[in-house]
C-alpha positions in Angstrom: 0.0 0.0 0.0 1.2 3.5 -0.8 -0.1 6.9 0.4 1.0 8.8 -2.6 2.4 7.9 -5.9 2.8 10.4 -8.8 5.5 11.5 -11.5 8.2 13.9 -10.3 6.6 16.8 -12.2 3.3 16.3 -10.3 5.2 15.7 -7.0 7.1 19.1 -7.5 3.9 20.8 -8.4 2.0 19.3 -5.3 4.8 20.6 -3.1 4.7 23.9 -4.4 1.1 24.5 -3.6 2.1 24.1 0.0 -0.5 21.3 0.4 1.6 18.3 0.0 1.1 17.2 3.6 -2.5 17.5 3.3 -2.6 15.5 0.0 -0.6 12.7 1.5 -2.7 12.6 4.7 -5.7 12.0 2.5 -4.0 9.3 0.5 -2.8 7.8 3.8 -6.2 7.5 5.1 -7.6 6.2 1.8 -4.9 3.4 1.7 -4.4 2.6 5.2 -7.7 3.1 6.7 -6.5 5.4 9.4 -5.3 8.9 10.3 -1.6 9.7 11.2 -0.3 11.8 14.0 0.2 15.7 13.7 4.0 15.3 14.1 4.2 12.8 11.1 2.2 15.3 9.0 4.5 18.1 9.8 7.5 15.9 9.0 6.1 15.3 5.4 5.7 19.2 5.0 9.4 19.8 6.1 11.1 16.8 4.6 9.3 16.6 1.2 9.9 20.3 0.5 13.6 19.6 0.9 13.4 16.6 -1.3 11.4 18.4 -4.1 14.3 21.0 -4.1 16.5 18.4 -5.1 14.3 16.8 -7.6 13.3 20.1 -9.3 16.2 20.1 -11.5 16.8 19.8 -15.2 18.9 16.8 -15.0 16.3 14.5 -13.2 14.6 12.6 -15.9 11.0 13.5 -16.7 8.4 10.8 -15.7 10.4 9.5 -12.7 8.2 8.0 -10.2 7.8 9.4 -6.6 6.0 7.3 -4.0 5.6 8.4 -0.4 4.8 6.1 2.5 5.2 2.7 0.9 4.3 -0.1 3.2 7.0 -2.8 3.4 5.7 -6.2 2.7 5.0 -8.7 5.7 5.4 -5.7 8.1 3.8 -2.6 9.4 6.8 -0.5 8.5 6.8 2.2 5.9 9.4 3.6 3.5 9.5 7.4 3.4 10.1 7.7 -0.3 10.7 5.5 -3.3 11.9 6.9 -6.7 11.3 4.8 -9.7 12.7 4.7 -13.4 15.0 2.8 -15.6 18.7 2.3 -15.3 21.2 2.6 -18.1 20.5 -1.1 -18.9 16.8 0.0 -19.4 15.8 -2.3 -16.4 13.3 -1.3 -13.9 15.1 0.7 -11.0 14.1 2.1 -7.7 15.9 4.2 -5.0 14.7 4.0 -1.5 15.1 7.3 0.5 14.9 7.5 4.3 14.4 11.0 5.4 15.5 12.4 8.7 15.0 15.6 10.4 17.8 15.2 12.8 20.5 18.0 13.3 22.9 15.7 15.0 23.6 12.1 15.9 26.3 10.5 18.1 28.0 7.1 17.7 27.4 4.3 20.0 29.4 1.1 20.7 26.5 -0.9 19.1 26.5 -2.2 15.7 24.4 -0.2 13.3 23.0 2.0 16.3 23.3 5.7 16.9 22.1 8.0 19.6 19.9 11.2 18.6 17.1 13.2 19.9 13.8 11.8 18.8 10.5 11.6 20.5 11.3 14.0 23.1 14.5 12.6 24.3 17.8 11.1 23.4 17.4 7.5 22.2 19.4 4.7 20.7 18.0 4.1 17.1 19.1 2.6 13.9 21.7 4.2 11.8 20.0 5.9 8.9 22.1 3.8 6.5 21.2 0.6 8.2 17.5 1.5 8.2 17.6 2.3 4.5 19.7 -0.8 3.6 17.5 -3.0 5.8 14.3 -1.9 4.0 15.9 -2.5 0.6 16.9 -5.9 1.7 13.3 -6.7 2.8 12.1 -5.5 -0.6 14.5 -7.8 -2.4 13.7 -10.7 -0.1 10.0 -10.7 -0.4 8.8 -8.8 -3.4 8.8 -11.5 -6.2 8.8 -8.9 -9.0 12.3 -7.8 -8.0 13.8 -11.1 -9.3 11.2 -11.7 -12.2 11.9 -8.1 -13.7 15.5 -8.0 -12.7 14.8 -4.8 -10.8 17.6 -2.9 -9.4 17.1 -1.8 -5.6 19.2 1.0 -4.2 18.9 2.9 -0.9 20.2 6.1 0.7 19.3 8.4 3.4 18.8 12.2 3.5 19.3 14.2 6.5 18.4 17.7 5.2 18.6 19.6 8.5 22.2 18.4 9.2 25.0 20.5 8.0 27.9 18.0 8.3 27.8 14.3 8.5 29.8 14.0 11.7 29.7 10.8 13.4 27.4 9.1 11.1 30.3 8.1 8.7 32.5 6.8 11.5 34.3 3.7 10.3 32.2 1.7 12.7 29.3 2.2 10.3 31.1 1.5 7.1 29.4 -1.7 6.7 26.2 -0.1 6.1 27.2 3.4 4.9 29.0 1.6 1.9 25.6 0.0 1.0 23.3 3.0 1.6 25.1 6.4 1.6 24.0 9.4 3.6 23.5 13.0 2.2 23.1 16.1 4.4 21.4 19.3 3.6 24.6 20.8 2.1 25.0 17.8 -0.2 22.3 18.3 -2.6 24.3 17.9 -5.7 25.9 14.7 -4.5 22.4 13.2 -3.8 21.2 14.2 -7.3 24.1 12.4 -8.8 23.5 9.3 -6.7 20.0 9.4 -7.9 21.0 9.9 -11.6 23.4 7.1 -11.3 20.6 4.6 -10.5 17.8 6.1 -12.7 18.5 7.3 -16.3 15.0 7.8 -17.6 11.5 7.9 -16.2 8.9 5.3 -16.2 5.9 6.8 -15.1 5.8 5.1 -11.8 5.8 1.7 -13.5 8.4 0.2 -11.1 6.5 1.5 -8.1 3.2 -0.1 -9.2 5.2 -3.3 -9.8 6.3 -3.5 -6.3 2.9 -2.4 -5.2 1.2 -5.3 -6.9 4.1 -7.8 -6.6 3.3 -11.3 -5.5 5.0 -11.8 -2.1 7.2 -14.8 -1.9 6.3 -17.3 0.8 7.4 -16.0 4.1 10.4 -17.6 5.8 9.0 -19.1 9.0 11.3 -18.9 12.1 11.4 -22.8 12.2 12.5 -23.2 8.8 15.2 -20.6 9.1 16.5 -22.0 12.5 19.4 -24.0 11.2 20.9 -21.1 9.1 20.4 -18.7 12.1 22.4 -21.1 14.4 25.0 -20.9 11.8 25.0 -17.1 12.1 23.5 -16.6 8.5 21.3 -13.5 8.3 17.9 -15.3 7.5 16.0 -12.4 9.0 16.9 -8.8 8.7 16.2 -7.0 11.9 14.3 -3.7 11.6 14.5 -0.5 13.6 13.6 -1.3 17.2 14.5 -5.1 16.7 18.0 -4.2 15.7 18.3 -1.6 18.6 17.2 -4.2 21.1 19.4 -7.0 19.5 22.5 -4.8 19.8 21.9 -3.7 23.3 21.3 -7.2 24.6 24.8 -8.2 23.0 26.4 -5.2 24.7 24.9 -6.2 28.0 26.2 -9.6 27.7 29.8 -8.5 27.8 29.5 -7.2 31.4 30.3 -9.8 34.0 30.5 -7.8 37.3 26.8 -7.8 38.0 23.8 -9.7 37.0 21.8 -8.2 34.1 18.1 -8.7 33.4 16.4 -7.6 30.1 12.5 -7.3 29.8 11.4 -7.3 26.3 7.7 -6.4 25.8 6.0 -7.2 22.6 2.6 -8.4 21.4 1.7 -11.2 18.9 3.9 -11.0 15.8 6.2 -8.4 16.9 9.3 -10.6 16.4 10.0 -11.9 20.1 10.8 -15.3 18.9 12.9 -14.2 15.8 14.9 -12.0 18.3 15.4 -14.7 20.7 16.7 -17.2 18.2 18.8 -14.5 16.6 20.3 -13.8 20.1 20.9 -17.4 20.7 22.8 -17.8 17.7 25.1 -14.9 18.3 25.8 -16.1 21.8 26.5 -19.4 20.9 28.7 -18.1 18.0 30.7 -16.3 20.8 31.2 -19.4 22.8 28.9 -18.5 25.5 27.0 -21.0 27.7 23.5 -19.9 26.4 20.1 -21.5 26.4 16.7 -20.9 24.8 13.8 -21.5 27.3 10.1 -22.0 26.9 7.6 -23.4 29.2 5.4 -24.5 26.2 6.8 -27.6 24.6 5.4 -27.1 21.2 8.0 -24.5 19.9 10.8 -26.5 21.3 9.7 -29.7 19.5 9.2 -27.8 16.2 12.7 -26.3 16.4 14.2 -29.6 17.5 12.6 -31.4 14.6 13.9 -28.8 12.0 17.5 -29.3 13.4 17.3 -33.0 13.4 19.9 -34.5 11.0 21.9 -31.1 11.3 23.1 -31.3 14.9 23.4 -34.1 17.3 20.2 -34.5 19.3 22.0 -34.1 22.6 23.2 -30.7 21.4 19.7 -29.8 20.4 18.4 -30.7 23.7 20.9 -28.7 25.4 20.2 -25.5 23.6 16.4 -25.7 23.9 15.0 -26.4 27.4 11.9 -26.0 29.5 11.4 -23.5 32.2 11.6 -26.0 35.1 15.2 -27.0 34.5 16.8 -24.6 36.9 15.7 -25.6 40.3 19.0 -27.0 41.3 21.5 -25.1 39.2 24.2 -22.8 40.9 24.6 -19.2 40.8 25.6 -17.9 37.4 25.9 -21.3 36.0 25.0 -19.9 32.5 26.2 -16.8 30.8 22.7 -16.1 29.1 19.3 -17.6 29.4 16.8 -16.5 26.8 13.2 -16.9 27.8 10.6 -16.9 25.2 6.9 -16.5 26.1 7.9 -15.6 29.7 4.4 -15.0 30.5 3.9 -18.7 30.5 6.4 -19.2 33.4 5.1 -21.0 36.6 6.0 -20.6 40.1 6.7 -24.4 40.9 8.4 -26.8 38.7 8.1 -30.6 38.2 5.2 -32.7 37.0 3.4 -32.3 40.3 4.4 -28.7 40.7 6.2 -29.5 43.8 9.7 -28.5 42.9 11.6 -25.1 43.5 10.3 -21.8 44.7 9.7 -19.6 41.5 10.8 -20.2 37.9 11.5 -16.5 37.4 13.9 -16.4 40.5 15.7 -19.5 39.6 16.3 -18.4 35.9 17.8 -15.1 37.2 19.7 -16.8 39.9 21.2 -19.4 37.3 22.4 -16.7 34.8 24.8 -13.8 34.5 22.2 -12.3 32.0 18.5 -13.2 31.7 16.3 -12.0 28.8 12.6 -12.2 29.2 10.4 -11.9 26.3 6.9 -11.1 27.5 3.3 -10.3 26.5 1.0 -10.4 29.6 -2.0 -10.8 27.4 -0.9 -14.2 26.5 -1.3 -15.8 29.9 -3.8 -18.7 29.2 -3.1 -21.1 32.3 -4.1 -21.0 35.9 -0.4 -21.5 36.7 0.9 -18.8 34.6 2.7 -16.2 36.7 4.8 -14.5 34.1 4.4 -10.7 34.9 6.9 -7.9 34.6 6.5 -6.8 38.1 7.5 -10.4 39.3 10.7 -10.2 37.1 11.6 -6.8 38.5 10.9 -7.9 42.1 13.3 -11.0 41.8 15.8 -9.1 39.7 16.1 -6.4 42.2 16.2 -9.0 45.0 19.2 -10.7 43.4 20.9 -7.5 42.7 20.5 -7.3 38.9 20.5 -4.3 36.7 17.3 -4.2 34.7 16.9 -3.0 31.0 13.5 -2.5 29.5 12.6 -2.4 25.8 9.5 -2.5 23.7 8.8 -4.3 20.3 5.9 -2.5 18.5 6.1 -3.2 14.8 3.9 -5.9 13.4 5.5 -8.8 11.4 2.6 -11.2 11.4 -0.9 -10.7 10.2 0.4 -9.1 7.0 1.8 -6.3 9.1 -1.6 -5.1 9.9 -1.5 -2.9 12.9 -5.3 -2.4 12.5 -6.1 -5.9 12.9 -4.0 -6.2 16.0 -5.6 -3.1 17.5 -9.1 -4.5 16.5 -8.3 -7.8 18.3 -6.9 -6.1 21.4 -10.0 -3.8 21.6 -12.1 -6.8 21.8 -10.1 -9.2 23.9 -8.1 -7.0 26.4 -10.7 -4.4 27.2 -7.7 -1.9 27.8 -7.5 -0.4 24.4 -9.7 2.1 22.7 -12.4 0.2 20.6 -11.7 0.3 16.9 -14.9 1.2 15.1 -13.8 0.0 11.6 -13.5 -3.5 10.5 -9.7 -4.0 9.8 -9.8 -5.6 6.3 -7.3 -3.7 4.4 -4.4 -6.2 4.2 -5.0 -9.2 6.4 -7.4 -11.8 5.1 -10.0 -12.1 7.9 -13.2 -13.9 7.2 -16.1 -15.3 9.2 -17.7 -18.4 8.1 -21.3 -19.6 9.0 -20.6 -23.3 8.8 -17.6 -25.2 10.4 -17.3 -27.3 7.1 -16.7 -24.1 5.1 -14.0 -23.1 7.5 -12.3 -26.5 7.2 -12.6 -26.5 3.4 -11.1 -23.0 3.1 -8.1 -24.0 5.2 -7.5 -27.3 3.5 -7.7 -25.3 0.1 -4.9 -22.8 1.3 -2.8 -25.7 2.7 -3.0 -27.6 -0.6 -2.0 -24.3 -2.5 1.3 -24.4 -0.3 0.4 -22.1 2.4 0.9 -23.9 5.7 -2.5 -23.7 7.3 -4.3 -25.5 10.1 -7.5 -25.2 12.3 -7.4 -24.7 16.0 -10.2 -24.3 18.5 -11.1 -23.0 22.1 -10.7 -25.9 24.5 -14.4 -26.4 25.0 -14.7 -30.1 23.8 -13.5 -33.2 26.0 -10.7 -35.2 24.3 -12.7 -38.4 24.2 -10.7 -39.8 21.2 -7.5 -40.0 23.3 -9.0 -43.2 25.1 -11.4 -44.4 22.1 -9.9 -43.5 18.8 -13.3 -44.2 17.2 -14.9 -41.4 18.7 -14.9 -37.7 17.6 -14.1 -35.0 20.0 -15.5 -31.8 18.5 -19.3 -32.2 17.3 -21.1 -29.2 16.0 -24.6 -28.7 14.5 -26.2 -31.8 15.8 -23.4 -33.9 14.4 -23.4 -32.5 10.9 -19.7 -31.6 11.6 -17.3 -33.7 13.4 -13.5 -33.5 14.0 -10.9 -34.8 16.3 -8.4 -33.0 18.4 -4.9 -33.6 17.1 -3.7 -37.1 17.7 -1.7 -38.3 20.7 1.2 -39.6 18.4 1.6 -36.1 16.9 1.7 -34.3 20.3 3.6 -31.0 20.0 4.6 -31.7 16.5 1.0 -31.5 15.4 1.6 -28.4 13.4 4.4 -30.1 11.4 2.6 -33.3 10.2 1.0 -33.2 6.9 -1.7 -35.6 7.8 -2.8 -33.3 10.7 -4.7 -30.9 8.3 -7.8 -32.9 9.2 -7.3 -32.5 12.8 -8.0 -29.5 15.2 -5.3 -28.1 17.5 -5.6 -26.1 20.6 -3.7 -23.3 22.3 -1.2 -25.7 23.9 0.0 -26.9 20.5 0.2 -23.6 18.7 1.2 -20.9 21.2 4.6 -19.6 20.1 4.4 -20.7 16.7 2.8 -19.3 13.5 1.0 -20.5 10.2 0.3 -18.8 7.0 -3.4 -19.1 7.6 -5.1 -20.1 10.7 -8.7 -21.2 11.1 -10.3 -20.7 14.6 -13.4 -22.3 16.1 -14.7 -20.2 18.8 -16.6 -22.4 21.3 -19.4 -21.7 23.8 -17.0 -20.1 26.2 -17.2 -17.0 24.2 -20.6 -15.4 23.2 -22.3 -12.2 22.9 -25.6 -11.0 24.7 -27.0 -7.5 24.4 -24.1 -6.1 22.7 -21.4 -7.3 25.1 -19.0 -10.2 24.8 -19.5 -12.7 27.6 -16.9 -15.1 28.8 -18.1 -18.5 30.5 -15.3 -20.6 32.1 -18.0 -23.4 32.8 -18.0 -24.1 29.1 -14.4 -25.1 29.0 -13.6 -28.9 28.8 -13.0 -30.9 31.9 -9.9 -32.2 30.0 -8.4 -28.6 29.9 -5.4 -28.5 32.3 -5.2 -24.8 31.9 -8.3 -24.3 34.3 -7.5 -27.0 36.9 -8.1 -25.5 40.2 -10.7 -22.9 39.0 -13.6 -24.8 40.8 -11.8 -24.7 44.1 -10.9 -21.0 43.5 -14.7 -20.4 42.9 -15.6 -21.5 46.2 -12.7 -19.6 48.0 -12.7 -16.4 46.1 -15.5 -16.2 43.4 -14.5 -12.7 42.3 -10.8 -13.7 41.7 -11.9 -16.8 40.0 -14.2 -15.0 37.7 -11.5 -12.5 36.7 -8.9 -15.3 36.3 -11.6 -17.3 34.1 -12.1 -14.3 32.1 -8.4 -13.6 31.6 -7.7 -17.2 30.2 -10.6 -17.1 27.9 -10.0 -13.8 26.3 -6.1 -14.4 26.2 -6.6 -17.7 24.6 -8.7 -16.3 21.7 -6.4 -13.2 21.3 -3.5 -15.7 20.9 -5.3 -18.0 18.5 -6.5 -15.2 16.4 -3.1 -13.9 15.9 -1.2 -17.0 14.8 -1.8 -16.3 11.1 0.8 -14.5 8.9 -1.5 -14.1 6.0 -5.1 -14.7 7.1 -7.4 -15.8 9.8 -10.7 -17.6 9.3 -13.3 -17.9 11.9 -16.2 -19.9 12.9 -18.3 -19.1 16.1 -20.7 -21.4 17.8 -22.6 -18.4 18.7 -24.2 -16.6 15.8 -24.4 -13.2 17.7 -20.7 -13.1 18.2 -20.1 -14.1 14.7 -22.3 -11.2 13.5 -20.1 -8.9 15.8 -16.8 -10.0 14.2 -18.3 -9.8 10.9 -19.5 -6.3 11.1 -16.9 -4.8 13.5 -17.3 -3.9 17.1 -18.3 -0.3 16.7 -19.5 1.8 19.6 -21.8 -0.9 21.0 -19.2 -3.0 22.6 -17.6 -1.1 25.4 -16.0 -4.3 27.0 -16.4 -7.8 28.0 -18.1 -9.4 30.9 -18.0 -12.7 32.9 -21.2 -14.7 32.9 
């Protein structure tokens, strides 16, 4: 999607009217379905005037395309400007330009990171050359037309308010400045020559349109890329705040005089697991004693399966471990422990929950540096105690320095922040309700019949898009003891299906034959698919314009609610709140497993109508029945 796309002549004319920011704002709303901030609008006015002065020159070829705010495929990130035309070989060519209003920036010790004044304070951010290069790399990795049309992709940064380049061309950043040069406000001629070296003639925005409409290559799933990542190959390009967090964690790992704790917050699809595996790869490459930890067995089983045949099983098991493995370890036995899905941590360990004191405390105690990736809205079990305040409590108690960071950019759900905001407004009751149905990018569909949902998911899977159906845990797992029986029976028996088979276990999502089965939260949390089909059971319904949760509709087979009945007797209010949290977090998690689309069937027609039409003003929150 693009907010603005015109020839260079029209762009210069629009800037000359003084209305360019208004024109782009209207295009932004039309394309992205949302308004932008006043600060971003001001930046358009300032930066695009400076760029227009560069492009309003006789040597710039007529008909060269100018696109503003081009959304990168698979993410919520946007490129400031793309110029398009033909190179000397008469092949399509595009130049990515990142515009910065900075007046100064300072070097840091971190790779590809500088410090400058943004957002009201001095912050570590991506070096402009790294940012421009990483965006260009993502275009080359995902836009199929780049290879098909032999398209040339170049990148640079234009810092029009900066008089001299200063520290930005420090040798420390040469790896990136050599790939994407920087130009200051006094280097207009040099920027013109760079553009002319890449674009010899105009194309009437043709290359921009090719990119806009390009088929997106199948996404590299984290599990598929795991082997290469552990060999320190760049399978995933880290963007913006991902890069900053990555480098800061690497820097923190160098210190040994005091314990370090990093708390990395991030919602679904913000790249928590990608960062975790990238960090594991780098730490292992440095010869450090590092481990990747998840309480949920499913991600570990998938990663281990993908590495089978490439690494010895004993080494695989030593790298990926459960959260209850640190009850008896000594202080600082590990250099680094990386905890993915930290919200799923328990207090006690062991099969009978009778070992240790608290998994968070034990992990911090066992390592010099502990990294916790957390999303508190994904706690889906009575035993889940992973909270930021608990990590801080034990970190401070054990004398650790604590570092905080946030991952905000969306890399799942087709990069649709709208979709995530809409899901959050429905299922966390802590966000402003989104009034428009988010259907700009992400393929979100409601089905009236469960067999229609299954057929659509099977069709996607057959077409090469890894797809599966999951459901809320509202049906007993009767087939576990009697394989002749069906677990999920809907519409008076018209639809029947089984939970994922016992022999598949945590590898359910990997087995081709499992397309006919239904998974649950326990076999998909921490993983992703191209398309996810979600059956919402009777534990989530709608009455009189409000979404109602009913924990009594959960299956007695569901271990995640074990103890809720006892809690109901002891403290009904706490039990109701806990049950509500589990149900809402479960569906929020299930509905955000898809990278390309999510298809939904609701057993409650009223809820189905709500999801189909959008939430609107009539749904101020959720209630417990």
